[in-house]
N, C-alpha and C positions, 0 to 999 in steps of 0.2 A: 412225865414230867418229874424230876427229883426237886420236889419242894424244900428240902432241907439244904441241897447244894445251892438253890437260887435262895434262900435266905442267908446262907453263909456267904455268897456272893456281893449281897446287898449291903451286908456288915462291912466288908470288904471295901466296898465303894464309900459308904459312911466315913470310914476310916481315912481313905485317901484323901477324901474332901476336907477332912477335918485337920489336915495338915498346916498348921497356923505360919505358912511360909515367910510372911511380913514378920510375925511376931518373934519367931527363932532366928530370921535372919537378923532383926535388929538386934536383939539379945545378945547373939553371937558374935556379931562383928561391931557392934557401936556401945553395948550394954546399956540399950534402953529397951523399954517397951513401946513400940510404936503407936499404940492405942492411947499413950499419954502426950501426944505431940501432933500437931497439925488439925486435921479433922477428928482425930481419934479413932478412924477407921483402919482395920488390919488389913488393907488390900495394895494394890501396886500402885494407884495413884496418889494415895499418902505416903508411899514410899518414897515415889518419885520426888515429891514434894520436900519431905524431910530429910533423906537419906542420899538422895542423888540417883542420877539417871542410871549408874551401873547396879545398885541396890534394886531400884525400881525394877529394870528389864530383868533381872534374875527372879524377883518374887513374880512379876508377872508371867514369865515362860513357865515356872514350875506350877502355877495355878492354872494355867493353860492346859498343861499335861496333866494336872489332877484331874480335871474334867472329861480329858480326851481318854484318859487309860480307862476311868470309871466305864465310859459308854463302852469300849472295845470289850471289857469284860463278858459281854453278852455273845462276841464272837468265839471267845474261850469255852463257853457252855456249847455253843453251836457244835464247836470242833470234838467235843465230848458227846454230842447226842443227847444233851439235856433238855434243848429246845430245837425248836423246827426253824425252818429258814423263814418262814412266814412270822417267827416271832422274834426275830433278830432286832428290827426296827423298834418293837414295843420294849424289849429289853434293854436296849441302846438308851431309850427315852427315861425309862424307869432307874436304870443305874445312874445315869448322869445327872438327872435331877434330885437323887441321893447323896450323891457328891456335892452338889450345890447347895443342899440343905446342911450338909456337913462343914462346907465352907462359911455358912453364914452362922453357924452354931457348932463351933468346933470342941469336941469333947477334950482335945488336948489344950485347949485355951480358955477354960472356962466358960464355955459356949459363948463367947464373944468374939465374932469373926468379922469378914469384909462384907462387901455387897454381891460378891457371886459373878460379876460379870467376866472375869477372866474364865473361871471355869466353865461358864455357860459357853461362852467361847470354843473352849475345848470338847465340849461334847458336841456342840454344833459341827465341827470340824470333823469329828468321828462321824457323824451322822449325814451331811450333807457337804462336802468339803468346797464344792464349786461355789454354793450361794454363800458360806461362810466367808470366804475371799472376797465377795462382794460386799458383804457387811463389814469386812475391815476397811475395806476402800470407803465406805460411806462413814466409818466412824473418823478416819483419818482427814477426809474432806471437810467433816463438820469442824473438828476440833481447831483443824489448820484456818477455815474461815472464820469461825467464834471464839476460838481459845477455850471452849469449856467442854472439858472431858466428860462430864456428866450429860450435857446435851447431845455430845457424839454416842455416848454409850446407849442412850434413850433412842434416838435415831437408828443406829444400826440395828437396834432390837427390834424395832417397826419395821426396820427394811426386809427382817427376814422372813415373816409370813407372806408380806406383800410381794417380795418376788417370788414366791413359792405360787403364789395364787397367778401370776402374771406369766408362769410358765417361761421363764427367762431361757431356759435351756430347751424348750419345746415338748418337754415330757409332763404329763398330767401327775402332780404330786399326790401321795396318799393323803386321805383327809386326816388321818391321826397325825401326820406330819405337819400338817397347815395349823390343826388345832394346837399343836405344841407350840408351834411358833408365837402364837397370840398369847399363850400362856407365859412364854418367854417374856414377851413385852411388857405382858403384866406384873411379873416378877420383878423386872427392872424398873418399872415406873413404881412400885410399892418400896423397892429398897432405895428409891432416890427422891423419896418424898420431901425431905428437907432441902436436897439440892433443888428441887423445883420451886421450893418456896423462895430459895434464896435468888433463883434464877429470875422469878418473877419481880422480884425486890430490886433487883440489880447488885446483890451482895455476893453473888458467887466467885469462888476463887478462879482465875485464869490460869492457863497453861499454855506456855508457847513451845509449838514442836520445833517451828523453823522461825530463825530470827533472818530478816532481810539486812543486810549490811548497808548504810549509807555509802554512796561512793564519794569519796573525798575529791575536792577539788584541787 
């Protein structure tokens, strides 16, 4: 095992996660620092609310790609015989989490980033795409029903380990992956503490994904 190459790859994963998509997009196209508007968060949700759907979509997709690319770096190491087949999952998790940490504390934006949900989704897509798609469905259903993005994020994060435990695809999942799923859920809860408080007080901002038009008489 080439420890130096693994460490270099870990740094690359952090730098990928540190790309402050929302901050750079806001500064480049609108001349503002997104962290000074709305919720003050440098993530896709605040970008949607502050700069519109197009900006929010771009930020979300890039943030997802950050987590996905970081996790896939493990496959690159495997191709060069740096790690074994049995170690691919471990390093997908490690590099993906490092990218999420980069998103939370980006070196390119004074260590003030977003909540990491989109980057977490990206790494989950790289690790278990089938369950990830189901988690996206859970997120959308919760947001459409409740209009709370934060609640959708929390429930989708919880759905990941629960779906793994239920063996929805008929296979016994690795214990490491299930444990990682609960770590994801814990991370999302911790980064959404303020949102949870506002939800309990009925003060959380709503986001309408689908607007139903009333039929005119």
